[in-house]
Structure formats: structure tokens, C-alpha cells
C-alpha positions in Angstrom: 12.4 18.2 33.7 8.6 18.4 34.0 8.4 20.0 30.5 10.4 17.2 29.0 8.1 14.7 30.7 5.0 16.2 29.1 6.7 16.4 25.7 7.5 12.8 25.9 4.0 11.9 27.1 2.4 13.8 24.1 4.8 12.1 21.7 3.9 8.6 23.1 0.2 9.5 22.9 0.5 10.4 19.2 2.3 7.2 18.5 -0.4 5.2 20.3 -3.2 7.0 18.4 -1.6 6.4 15.0 -3.7 3.9 13.2 -2.0 0.7 12.3 -2.2 -0.6 8.7 -5.1 -3.1 8.4 -4.3 -6.7 7.5 -7.3 -6.8 5.2 -9.0 -5.0 2.3 -12.6 -3.8 2.3 -14.4 -4.2 -1.0 -17.8 -2.7 -1.5 -20.0 -1.5 -4.3 -23.2 -1.5 -6.2 -24.1 -3.4 -9.3 -27.0 -2.4 -11.5 -28.6 -5.0 -13.7 -26.9 -7.8 -11.8 -27.1 -11.4 -13.2 -27.6 -13.2 -9.9 -27.2 -12.8 -6.1 -23.5 -13.4 -5.8 -20.2 -12.4 -7.3 -16.8 -14.2 -7.2 -13.3 -12.9 -7.0 -10.4 -14.7 -8.7 -6.9 -13.6 -8.0 -4.7 -14.0 -11.1 -1.5 -14.1 -9.1 -2.7 -15.8 -5.9 -5.3 -18.2 -7.5 -7.6 -17.4 -4.6 -11.4 -17.4 -5.2 -13.9 -15.9 -2.8 -17.7 -15.6 -3.1 -19.5 -12.4 -2.0 -23.3 -12.1 -1.6 -25.1 -9.3 -3.3 -28.1 -7.6 -1.7 -31.4 -7.2 -3.4 -30.6 -3.5 -4.3 -27.3 -4.6 -5.9 -25.0 -3.5 -3.0 -22.4 -5.6 -1.3 -19.6 -5.2 1.2 -17.0 -7.7 2.5 -13.5 -7.8 3.9 -10.7 -10.1 2.7 -7.2 -11.0 3.7 -5.2 -10.9 0.4 -1.9 -11.2 -1.1 -1.8 -8.1 -3.4 -3.0 -9.1 -6.8 -5.2 -8.3 -9.8 -8.5 -10.0 -9.2 -11.3 -10.7 -11.8 -14.7 -9.9 -10.4 -17.4 -12.0 -12.1 -20.9 -13.3 -11.6 -20.8 -16.5 -9.5 -23.8 -18.1 -11.1 -23.8 -16.9 -14.7 -19.9 -16.7 -14.9 -20.4 -13.3 -16.6 -17.2 -11.1 -16.2 -17.7 -7.7 -14.5 -14.3 -6.0 -14.1 -10.7 -6.3 -12.9 -9.8 -4.8 -9.5 -6.5 -4.5 -7.7 -6.6 -5.5 -4.1 -4.1 -5.2 -1.3 -4.5 -5.1 2.5 -5.2 -1.7 4.1 -7.2 -0.6 1.0 -10.9 0.4 1.0 -12.2 -0.1 -2.6 -15.6 0.9 -3.8 -17.0 0.7 -7.3 -20.3 1.4 -9.0 -21.1 -0.7 -12.1 -24.0 -1.0 -14.6 -23.5 -4.3 -16.4 -25.1 -2.9 -19.5 -22.4 -0.1 -19.5 -19.2 -1.9 -18.1 -16.8 0.7 -19.5 -18.4 3.3 -17.3 -17.4 1.7 -14.1 -16.4 4.2 -11.3 -13.8 3.3 -8.7 -13.3 5.2 -5.5 -11.7 4.9 -2.1 -8.2 4.2 -0.7 -6.2 2.3 -3.3 -8.7 2.8 -6.1 -6.2 4.5 -8.4 -4.5 1.2 -9.2 -7.8 -0.3 -10.4 -8.3 2.8 -12.5 -4.8 2.3 -13.9 -5.6 -1.3 -14.8 -8.6 -0.3 -16.7 -6.4 2.1 -18.7 -3.8 -0.6 -19.1 -6.3 -3.2 -20.4 -7.6 -0.8 -23.1 -4.2 -1.2 -24.8 -5.1 -4.8 -25.6 -8.5 -3.9 -27.1 -6.7 -1.3 -29.3 -3.9 -3.5 -30.7 -5.1 -7.1 -30.2 -8.9 -6.9 -30.7 -10.2 -10.5 -30.8 -12.2 -10.2 -34.0 -9.4 -8.4 -35.9 -6.9 -11.2 -35.2 -8.7 -13.4 -37.8 -8.0 -10.8 -40.5 -4.3 -10.2 -39.8 -1.4 -11.6 -41.7 1.6 -12.9 -39.7 3.6 -9.8 -40.5 0.6 -7.6 -39.4 0.2 -9.6 -36.2 3.9 -9.3 -35.3 3.7 -5.6 -35.8 0.7 -5.3 -33.5 2.5 -7.3 -30.8 5.4 -4.8 -31.1 3.0 -1.8 -30.7 1.2 -3.5 -27.8 4.5 -4.1 -26.0 5.8 -0.6 -26.6 2.5 0.9 -25.4 2.5 -1.2 -22.2 6.1 -0.3 -21.4 5.4 3.4 -21.9 2.5 3.2 -19.5 4.4 1.2 -16.9 7.2 3.8 -16.9 4.7 6.3 -15.7 3.8 4.1 -12.8 7.1 2.6 -11.8 8.2 5.5 -9.7 5.1 5.1 -7.5 5.0 1.3 -6.9 7.5 -1.0 -8.5 5.8 -4.1 -7.1 2.6 -3.1 -8.7 4.2 -2.5 -12.1 5.9 -5.9 -11.8 2.5 -7.5 -11.5 1.2 -5.6 -14.5 4.3 -6.5 -16.6 3.7 -10.2 -15.8 0.1 -9.7 -16.8 0.7 -8.2 -20.2 3.5 -10.6 -21.0 0.9 -13.4 -20.4 -1.4 -11.6 -22.8 1.4 -11.6 -25.4 1.9 -15.3 -25.0 -1.8 -16.1 -25.0 -2.5 -14.0 -28.1 0.5 -15.5 -29.9 -0.6 -19.0 -29.2 -4.2 -18.1 -30.3 -3.0 -16.5 -33.5 -0.9 -19.6 -34.3 -4.1 -21.6 -34.2 -5.8 -19.1 -36.4 -3.0 -19.6 -39.0 -3.3 -23.4 -38.6 -7.0 -23.2 -39.3 -6.6 -21.0 -42.4 -4.0 -23.3 -43.7 -6.0 -26.5 -43.0 -9.4 -25.1 -44.2 -9.1 -22.8 -47.3 -12.4 -22.0 -48.8 -13.9 -25.0 -50.5 -12.3 -27.6 -48.3 -14.6 -30.5 -47.5 -15.7 -30.1 -43.9 -15.0 -32.7 -41.2 -18.3 -34.4 -40.1 -20.2 -35.1 -36.9 -22.3 -38.2 -36.6 -25.4 -39.0 -34.5 -25.5 -36.0 -32.2 -28.5 -36.0 -29.9 -31.2 -33.6 -31.1 -33.2 -31.7 -28.4 -36.4 -32.4 -30.3 -35.7 -36.2 -30.4 -33.6 -38.6 -32.4 -30.0 -38.0 -33.7 -28.6 -35.9 -36.4 -25.4 -35.9 -38.5 -23.8 -33.2 -40.7 -24.9 -35.1 -43.8 -28.5 -34.5 -42.9 -28.1 -30.9 -43.9 -26.7 -31.5 -47.4 -28.2 -29.1 -49.9 -28.3 -26.2 -47.4 -25.8 -23.7 -46.0 -25.0 -24.6 -42.4 -24.0 -22.1 -39.8 -22.6 -24.0 -36.8 -22.4 -22.7 -33.3 -20.1 -24.6 -30.9 -21.1 -23.5 -27.4 -21.7 -24.6 -23.8 -24.1 -23.6 -21.0 -21.2 -22.6 -18.7 -19.7 -20.2 -21.3 -20.7 -16.6 -20.6 -19.7 -15.3 -24.1 -21.6 -18.2 -25.6 -24.8 -17.2 -23.8 -24.3 -13.6 -24.7 -24.6 -14.5 -28.4 -27.9 -16.3 -28.0 -30.2 -13.3 -28.5 -28.1 -12.2 -31.6 -28.3 -15.7 -33.0 -32.1 -15.7 -32.7 -32.2 -12.4 -34.6 -30.0 -13.7 -37.4 -32.0 -16.9 -37.6 -35.3 -15.0 -37.8 -33.9 -12.9 -40.6 -32.9 -16.0 -42.7 -35.6 -18.3 -41.4 -37.1 -18.9 -44.8 -33.7 -19.1 -46.6 -31.6 -22.1 -47.6 -29.6 -22.2 -44.4 -29.7 -24.3 -41.3 -28.6 -22.8 -37.9 -27.1 -25.7 -35.9 -26.0 -25.1 -32.3 -23.9 -28.0 -30.8 -23.5 -28.1 -27.1 -20.0 -29.0 -25.8 -21.3 -29.7 -22.3 -20.2 -32.8 -20.4 -22.6 -35.8 -20.3 -23.5 -35.1 -16.7 -24.8 -31.6 -17.7 -27.3 -32.8 -20.3 -30.3 -31.8 -18.2 -28.7 -28.3 -17.7 -28.5 -28.1 -21.5 -32.1 -29.0 -22.0 -33.2 -26.6 -19.4 -31.3 -23.7 -21.0 -32.6 -24.5 -24.5 -36.1 -24.1 -23.0 -35.4 -21.1 -20.8 -33.6 -19.1 -23.5 -36.1 -20.3 -26.2 -33.2 -21.2 -28.4 -34.0 -21.4 -32.1 -32.6 -23.5 -35.0 -31.4 -27.0 -34.5 -30.1 -27.8 -31.0 -27.7 -30.7 -30.8 -25.7 -32.3 -27.9 -22.2 -33.7 -28.7 -22.3 -36.0 -25.7 -18.5 -35.6 -25.2 -17.8 -36.7 -28.8 -15.4 -33.9 -29.6 -13.9 -35.3 -32.9 -15.7 -32.7 -35.0 -14.7 -29.8 -32.7 -11.0 -30.9 -32.5 -10.8 -31.4 -36.2 -11.4 -27.7 -36.6 -8.3 -26.9 -34.5 -10.2 -26.1 -31.3 -9.1 -23.0 -29.4 -12.2 -22.3 -27.3 -15.8 -21.3 -27.5 -17.9 -19.7 -28.8 -16.9 -20.8 -32.2 -18.8 -20.4 -35.5 -18.4 -22.2 -38.8 -20.1 -21.6 -42.1 -20.5 -24.5 -44.7 -21.9 -24.4 -48.2 -24.7 -26.7 -49.5 -22.1 -29.2 -50.7 -20.7 -29.5 -47.2 -17.6 -27.5 -48.0 -16.0 -24.8 -45.8 -17.0 -21.2 -46.5 -15.4 -19.8 -43.3 -13.9 -22.0 -40.6 -13.9 -19.0 -38.3 -17.1 -17.3 -39.2 -18.2 -14.0 -37.5 -20.2 -14.2 -34.4 -24.0 -13.4 -34.6 -23.3 -10.1 -32.8 -20.8 -9.1 -35.4 -22.3 -7.2 -38.4 -19.8 -8.9 -40.6 -21.9 -12.1 -40.3 -24.7 -10.5 -42.3 -22.2 -9.3 -44.9 -20.9 -12.9 -45.2 -24.3 -14.4 -45.5 -25.4 -11.8 -48.1 -22.3 -12.5 -50.1 -23.6 -16.1 -50.5 -26.8 -14.9 -52.2 -29.0 -16.5 -49.7 
């Protein structure tokens, strides 16, 4: 009887010592070449956003109560995207990231395998639905890439489904949204190609505020090629193109071409626009649309940054011109015998 008592006591002690699952997730890491002193998490499924402070040395640590979801981790101030991470309670996720080498991010800790899997999962999109390549595809080619993209995703999900069906359900929802997003985007590309074949007279903008004073209209640049950059101060990818645009402008500074950047910022953000033009030492002609979006919308607006190349007669050369960071832009400009 006494023996049974001790066995029971030991059993109860083991149960009592067993650690209960935590109702929160711990997220920590270190970011090299950080943009600011805070990062933000946005949950794709939950819609939750949380801000986390970054220490001077780039380290951070916080706990969150979450509904398991894929989260985008991005810079709170600069809106620069960092990475995707999968969070669920009772996990302890750590990652090390150099923003200059985002593909080399290293995840570790309890639950980190799912974030590693998402990284692998996202690489399928860059392989089959690369943003720049979409402009060059025919409808038939695009449909074929969607089929390959879908098949590749399903194959990868099959490898994971035996481990966690709820996780694969979230990933399936995510990639189906990508199919929908890319299809709608490609439809707009086709609409742009149909509306603006080469040589089509360009829509015009009138009396946009010039950073240096006065106002300018598209007709002011007749007789020159015009490379138009539609951008905004809040747009991370737009800001990333600024150094490349400066390089291209410098290369063609004495040629018959005008580089015109048009801010899509709201009227209330005009001072922010002016400050960024100064801070980034932006070159070329800097204009402010002042919420007059007729020109932007006439070009079948799908988002920014957006680049447009016009010839000296004001006709369209390319309604979806390559970005300054894309070597194809130099090829395009050289083909115009500038």
C-alpha cells in the first residue's frame, strides 16, 4: 500500500512539473543595417499590427499573444519589408538578418521550421511570377506560369500536410491570394499594352507644382524624351529606386531626355515630399501632383513605383518602362539613340 502511495506521489509530481504550453510567442533577433529604431508586425490572417523597439545594436525581443498566422515584419518608419515569419503561441522564434542580404536570413528556436518553410514557399513565386517578367509574357505564357506555380505550391504543401494541416491551410490560402493578385495585375498589364501601343499620344498632366518653384505641364518637355517616375514618400520600393535613378540621370544628363519624378503624396504630405527631395538630393525635375491623379489613372494605375518613357513628340515609347535598377532601362534608352 505504501509502495502504491509513493508511485502515485511521483506520478503526480511529474504531472505538476510538466511545463504548460505558453499562451504567447517570444520573438527576438538582431537586424544589421537597420533602417530605424522600430519594426512592425502585420498578421496577414489576423490583421493585427504590433510595433517592437530595436536596440542600438540592432537586437530586439518581445512577447505577443497571437492567433497563429503569417506575419510580415517590416521597418515601422521607412516601411521597408524585412521578412515573413510564422508565429503561434508557445513558440520561441529568433532570427538574424542583414538588410543588405535579406535572402541570407537565419531562423532558429522553437517553431522556426515553419518560417524556414515559408521562405522556401515564397521562392516559388519569384521563380514563376517574377514581377519584371510579367510585362513580357503573352496571355498564354502567363496562364502556363500560373499552372506551374500552382503545381509547385501543391507539391510543396503535400510534404508539409502530414505535419500540420492547419499550417498548410494557411499557406494554401496565401498562395491562392497570390494567384488572384497576379492575375488581376496581369490583366492590367494587358489593358495597358492594348491602350498604349508604341507611338500612341500620351495623356497629359497640367500645372503640377515644381519643387524649384512654379508649375509644369507635360507639354513643357516637348522636343525631349521624357522618363516619368510616379512615386510617393511612403513607398519603400519607390525610395529604393532613388539612388539608381540618380545614376541613370547622371549618365544621360547632357542628352536629350528629361527625368521627371511626380509625387503621388496627399496634399497634407507636401512638406514631407519637400523634405525628402532635399534629404535624398533627388535629381531631375521634381513635381507634386497635389492629388490630381488624372494622368496617373489614364495610364491604368496599378501601383507605384511606375515608370513611363515618352518620345520627343509626346508619344508613348513604353507605358511600363523598366525601373532604374533594371539593366533593361539602359538597353531601352540606348535603343532610342540618345
